[in-house]
C-alpha positions in Angstrom: -17.0 -3.7 1.7 -18.5 -6.7 3.7 -15.5 -8.7 5.2 -14.7 -12.2 3.9 -15.7 -14.7 6.7 -14.0 -17.7 5.1 -10.5 -17.1 6.5 -11.4 -17.1 10.3 -9.1 -19.0 12.7 -6.3 -19.1 10.1 -2.7 -18.2 10.9 -0.8 -15.6 9.0 0.8 -17.8 6.5 -2.5 -19.6 5.8 -4.2 -16.3 5.1 -1.5 -15.1 2.8 -1.5 -18.3 0.8 -5.3 -18.3 0.4 -5.2 -14.7 -0.7 -2.4 -15.2 -3.2 -4.1 -18.2 -4.6 -7.3 -16.3 -5.0 -5.4 -13.5 -6.8 -3.9 -16.0 -9.3 -7.3 -17.7 -9.9 -9.0 -14.4 -10.6 -10.0 -13.9 -14.4 -7.5 -11.6 -15.9 -10.0 -9.4 -17.4 -11.8 -8.9 -14.0 -8.2 -8.4 -12.2 -7.5 -5.8 -14.8 -10.6 -4.1 -14.4 -10.3 -3.9 -10.6 -6.9 -2.6 -10.9 -8.1 0.1 -13.2 -10.8 1.1 -10.8 -8.5 1.1 -7.8 -6.1 3.4 -9.7 -9.1 5.8 -10.6 -10.2 5.7 -6.9 -6.6 6.7 -5.9 -6.2 9.6 -8.4 -9.7 10.8 -7.5 -8.6 10.8 -3.8 -5.4 12.6 -4.5 -7.4 15.3 -6.6 -10.0 15.8 -3.9 -7.4 16.2 -1.1 -5.1 18.5 -3.2 -2.1 16.1 -2.6 1.2 17.1 -3.9 3.5 14.2 -2.8 2.9 10.6 -2.1 4.8 7.5 -1.2 3.7 4.5 -3.2 5.1 1.3 -5.0 5.0 -0.3 -8.4 2.6 -3.3 -8.2 3.6 -6.5 -10.0 2.0 -9.8 -11.1 -1.4 -10.2 -9.7 -1.3 -7.3 -7.2 -4.0 -4.8 -7.1 -3.0 -1.9 -9.5 -0.4 -3.9 -11.4 0.4 -2.3 -14.9 -1.7 0.7 -14.2 -1.2 2.4 -10.7 2.2 3.9 -11.2 1.3 5.5 -14.6 -2.0 6.8 -13.0 0.0 8.3 -10.2 2.3 9.9 -12.8 -0.6 11.4 -14.7 -2.1 12.8 -11.5 0.8 15.2 -11.2 2.0 14.4 -7.7 5.5 13.8 -6.8 6.0 10.0 -6.1 8.4 8.4 -3.8 9.0 4.6 -4.3 10.7 2.0 -2.1 14.0 0.5 -2.5 14.6 -2.9 -0.6 17.8 -3.3 1.4 19.1 -6.3 3.4 17.6 -7.1 6.9 14.1 -5.9 5.8 14.9 -2.2 5.4 13.3 0.2 2.9 14.8 3.6 1.6 13.1 5.8 -0.7 13.8 7.6 -4.0 11.8 9.8 -6.4 10.1 8.5 -9.6 11.1 10.7 -12.5 9.6 8.5 -15.2 10.5 5.0 -16.4 14.1 6.2 -17.3 14.7 7.0 -13.5 13.9 3.3 -12.4 15.8 0.1 -12.4 14.6 -3.5 -11.9 15.6 -5.1 -8.7 16.7 -8.7 -8.2 13.1 -9.2 -6.9 11.7 -8.1 -10.1 10.4 -4.7 -8.6 10.8 -1.3 -10.1 13.0 0.8 -7.8 14.4 4.4 -8.2 18.1 4.8 -8.9 20.1 6.8 -6.2 20.0 9.1 -4.3 17.9 7.4 -1.7 16.5 8.7 1.6 15.4 7.3 4.9 12.0 6.9 6.4 12.0 10.5 7.5 11.2 11.6 4.0 7.7 10.0 4.4 6.6 12.8 6.8 6.6 15.1 3.9 4.1 13.1 2.1 0.3 13.5 1.9 -0.3 9.8 1.6 1.7 6.6 2.0 0.2 3.7 0.1 1.2 0.3 1.1 0.8 -3.1 -0.3 -0.9 -5.8 1.8 -2.1 -9.4 1.6 -5.3 -8.7 3.6 -7.0 -6.3 6.0 -9.2 -6.6 8.9 -12.5 -4.7 9.3 -10.7 -2.4 11.8 -7.8 -1.7 9.5 -5.1 -4.1 10.9 -2.8 -4.8 7.8 -1.4 -8.2 7.0 1.8 -7.8 5.1 3.5 -10.0 2.6 5.7 -11.6 5.1 8.9 -9.8 4.8 8.3 -7.2 7.5 9.6 -4.3 5.4 6.4 -2.1 5.8 5.9 -3.3 9.5 9.3 -1.8 10.2 8.8 1.4 8.1 5.4 2.1 9.5 6.7 1.7 13.0 9.6 4.1 12.3 7.2 6.5 10.7 5.0 6.5 13.6 7.9 7.3 15.9 8.9 10.2 13.5 5.3 11.4 13.4 5.0 11.7 17.1 8.3 13.7 17.2 7.5 16.0 14.3 3.7 16.1 14.1 3.4 15.7 10.4 1.2 12.6 9.6 0.7 11.3 6.2 -2.4 9.3 5.8 -1.4 5.5 5.6 -3.5 3.7 3.0 -3.5 0.0 2.3 -4.2 -1.1 -1.3 -6.3 -4.5 -1.7 -9.0 -6.1 -3.7 -12.3 -5.7 -2.0 -12.5 -9.6 -1.1 -9.2 -9.2 0.8 -10.9 -7.4 3.6 -11.4 -10.4 5.9 -13.3 -10.9 9.0 -10.3 -11.7 11.2 -6.5 -11.1 10.8 -4.1 -12.6 13.2 -2.5 -9.8 15.2 0.9 -9.5 16.8 2.2 -6.6 19.1 4.2 -5.0 16.0 1.1 -5.0 13.8 -0.1 -1.4 13.3 -3.7 -0.4 11.8 -3.5 1.7 8.7 -5.7 4.9 8.3 -7.6 3.9 5.3 -7.9 1.2 2.6 -8.6 1.6 -1.1 -10.4 -1.2 -3.2 -12.1 -1.4 -6.5 -15.2 -0.5 -4.3 -14.0 2.9 -3.0 -11.9 4.2 -0.2 -12.9 3.6 3.6 -11.4 5.4 6.5 -10.6 3.7 9.8 -8.9 6.6 11.7 -11.2 9.5 12.0 -8.4 11.9 12.9 -7.4 12.1 9.3 -10.8 13.6 8.2 -14.4 13.1 8.6 -14.7 11.1 5.4 
């Protein structure tokens, strides 16, 4: 996973636009193959770690894993929590019990029907998989711009400090989206690991010597 050096000295908006344009311009067959490989990497990881519950999301459009990730998670046998977007950049969570348990939001995202739970439910997960636009070589995540996951991960960090239960936070991107430099602000938190079509890479050694 060699970092892409073409986006150095860009601001966050420029990096996001460059990444999203690259996603749109990918050959569909190549993009689908990468998404399938990412799904295989994730399900292999869950099996190796004997995971029983994860928080994830349903990728759409040109996102890594679109069309295959959610079904792959279901096939792996783990319990799956999916996010529901609320006003003011808030996420709540509900369980995925199959396609019939989900509804399509105004944003075109698949979301669980009620009941929903707050961020504290994430402390019961083995892994939390997060979308990202890009990632630095040190694991600093550049989100999609809405701040939903920035707020959630900050809240989760506070809950973890209080409760001691720490799920592994994993960003999901294409390999080319690990870039040499990501603009960083005080609220930006590094993830523990990244999964791409090239494999899983850990940044935080406290989660295991992998």
